[in-house]
C-alpha positions in Angstrom: 77.1 167.9 -17.8 80.1 165.5 -17.3 80.9 167.4 -14.1 77.6 166.5 -12.6 78.0 162.8 -13.6 81.5 162.8 -12.3 80.6 163.8 -8.8 77.2 162.2 -8.7 77.6 158.9 -10.6 74.4 157.3 -9.2 71.9 159.6 -11.0 68.9 158.0 -12.5 68.2 158.3 -16.2 65.4 160.8 -15.4 67.8 162.9 -13.3 70.4 162.9 -16.1 67.8 164.0 -18.6 66.7 166.8 -16.4 70.2 168.1 -15.7 71.1 167.8 -19.4 68.1 169.9 -20.3 69.2 172.9 -18.1 71.9 174.1 -20.5 69.7 174.9 -23.5 66.9 176.2 -21.3 69.0 178.7 -19.4 70.8 179.8 -22.5 67.4 180.4 -24.2 66.0 182.3 -21.2 69.2 184.2 -20.6 68.8 185.8 -24.1 65.5 187.4 -22.8 66.2 187.9 -19.1 69.6 188.3 -17.5 69.4 185.4 -15.0 73.0 184.3 -15.3 75.8 186.8 -16.2 76.2 186.7 -20.0 79.9 185.9 -19.8 79.2 183.2 -17.2 76.6 181.2 -19.1 79.2 178.9 -20.6 80.1 177.9 -17.0 76.5 177.1 -16.0 77.2 173.6 -14.8 80.3 174.4 -12.8 79.4 177.8 -11.3 75.7 177.3 -10.8 74.5 173.7 -11.0 77.4 172.0 -9.3 77.8 174.9 -6.9 74.1 174.4 -5.9 74.7 170.7 -5.5 77.4 171.3 -2.8 74.4 171.2 -0.4 73.6 167.7 -1.7 77.2 166.7 -0.7 76.7 168.1 2.7 73.3 166.6 3.5 71.2 163.8 2.1 67.7 165.2 2.6 65.3 162.5 3.7 62.1 161.9 1.7 59.3 164.3 2.8 61.7 167.1 3.8 60.4 170.6 3.0 63.0 173.1 1.8 62.6 176.8 1.1 65.0 178.4 -1.3 65.1 182.1 -0.4 66.2 184.6 -3.1 66.4 181.8 -5.7 66.8 184.2 -8.7 66.3 181.9 -11.8 66.3 178.7 -9.7 69.6 178.3 -7.8 70.2 176.3 -5.7 66.6 175.1 -5.7 66.2 173.6 -9.1 69.3 171.4 -9.1 68.5 170.3 -5.5 64.9 169.4 -6.5 66.2 167.3 -9.3 68.6 165.6 -6.9 65.9 164.9 -4.2 62.7 164.1 -6.1 61.0 162.8 -2.9 61.4 166.2 -1.1 59.3 169.4 -1.6 61.0 172.6 -2.6 59.5 176.1 -2.6 61.5 178.8 -4.4 60.8 182.4 -3.7 62.3 185.7 -5.0 61.1 189.3 -5.1 62.0 189.7 -8.8 59.0 188.4 -10.8 60.8 188.0 -14.1 63.5 185.7 -12.6 60.8 183.6 -10.9 59.1 183.2 -14.3 62.3 181.6 -15.6 62.4 179.2 -12.7 58.7 178.3 -13.3 59.3 177.7 -17.0 62.3 175.6 -16.4 60.5 173.4 -13.8 57.5 173.0 -16.1 59.6 172.1 -19.2 61.7 169.4 -17.4 58.7 168.1 -15.5 60.0 169.0 -12.0 56.8 168.3 -10.0 58.4 168.8 -6.5 59.6 172.3 -7.2 57.3 175.3 -6.7 58.7 178.8 -7.6 56.7 181.7 -6.4 57.0 185.5 -6.7 57.3 186.4 -3.0 59.6 188.3 -0.7 61.0 186.6 2.4 59.0 188.8 4.7 55.8 187.6 3.1 56.6 183.9 3.4 54.5 182.3 6.2 54.9 178.6 5.7 57.1 176.3 7.8 60.1 174.3 6.4 62.7 171.9 7.7 65.5 173.8 6.0 66.1 177.2 4.3 68.8 177.2 1.6 70.3 180.2 -0.2 73.2 181.4 -2.3 74.8 184.5 -0.9 71.5 186.4 -0.7 72.3 188.5 2.4 74.6 188.6 5.5 73.9 185.6 7.7 72.5 187.6 10.7 69.9 189.3 8.4 69.0 185.9 7.0 68.5 184.4 10.4 66.2 187.2 11.5 64.2 186.8 8.3 63.6 183.1 8.2 63.6 182.0 11.9 59.8 182.2 11.7 59.8 179.7 8.8 61.7 176.9 10.5 59.5 174.0 11.5 59.8 172.3 14.9 59.2 168.9 13.4 62.4 167.0 12.9 62.9 164.5 10.0 66.6 164.6 9.2 69.8 163.6 10.9 70.7 167.3 11.2 68.5 169.6 13.2 66.4 172.0 11.1 68.0 175.3 10.1 69.8 177.2 7.4 72.2 175.8 4.8 73.7 178.5 2.6 76.5 178.9 0.0 78.9 181.8 0.5 82.4 182.9 -0.4 85.2 185.1 0.9 86.0 186.2 4.4 83.1 185.1 6.6 84.5 185.8 10.1 82.4 188.8 10.8 79.0 187.5 9.8 79.5 184.1 11.4 80.9 185.5 14.6 77.5 185.7 16.5 77.0 182.0 15.8 80.5 180.6 16.3 79.5 178.1 19.0 77.0 176.3 16.7 77.8 177.1 13.1 79.5 174.6 10.8 81.5 175.8 7.8 82.8 173.4 5.1 85.2 174.4 2.3 83.8 173.4 -1.1 87.2 172.3 -2.4 86.9 169.4 0.0 84.0 168.3 -2.2 85.1 169.5 -5.7 88.6 169.9 -7.1 87.9 172.7 -9.6 89.9 175.9 -8.9 86.7 178.0 -8.9 85.5 176.4 -5.6 88.5 177.7 -3.6 87.4 180.1 -0.8 83.8 179.1 -1.2 81.8 177.4 1.6 78.7 175.7 2.6 77.5 177.0 5.9 75.0 175.2 8.3 73.3 176.9 11.2 70.8 175.0 13.3 67.7 177.1 14.2 65.6 174.9 16.4 
C-alpha cells in the first residue's frame, strides 16, 4: 500500500481505504479462484495495482469519460483505475465467468459504484467508449480489430479516443503497422522498481 501512496500522494481518504482493502480481498478470493498467480499474490500492489495505475500516470481521465477494460480477469487494470477516477465510468469484461465474479465481489465490497464487471467476450460488446484499456490481452493488431467498433466519436479528453494498453518485452512487430501514430512510454520513467523495466504503456488513437 505504501507504494501507491508514494506515487499518488494526493489520494482521498476514501481512495486510501479502497486501495488498502484490495490486499485481503484478493488474498481471500485467490484461495478459491486463481486470479493472481499463487506465488505473486505477495506482490499484488507492485505487480498488479501499481502496474494498472501506470495508465493514470499517462492520462488524467476527465470526469464523464467512459472506459472499457477488455479481458480484465479479476479486475486489472479496471478496478485500480476506477478507484483513481471516481467520476469516470468503467465497464470490465472478460470471457471467464469465475474471474468476473471476483471483480464483481471486490467492487461491491469496497463500494466502487463506477465500476461494472460483466461476463462478456469482446466480440459481444456493442457499447461505445472513449477509451479501451487492457493488460497484455492479445497482440495489438488483433485488439484493434476487435475494439474499433467500440470507440466513440465523441471527444472529451485532451488525447483523442483510442486504446491504452500495458505490455512488456519486444513490441516492434506488433506496433509496426501503427508506427506513425502510436506512442510507447517505458514504465521505468514513472516507477523506479526493477520489475517495471522493459514494460510499457502504449497509446493508439482510433478516431
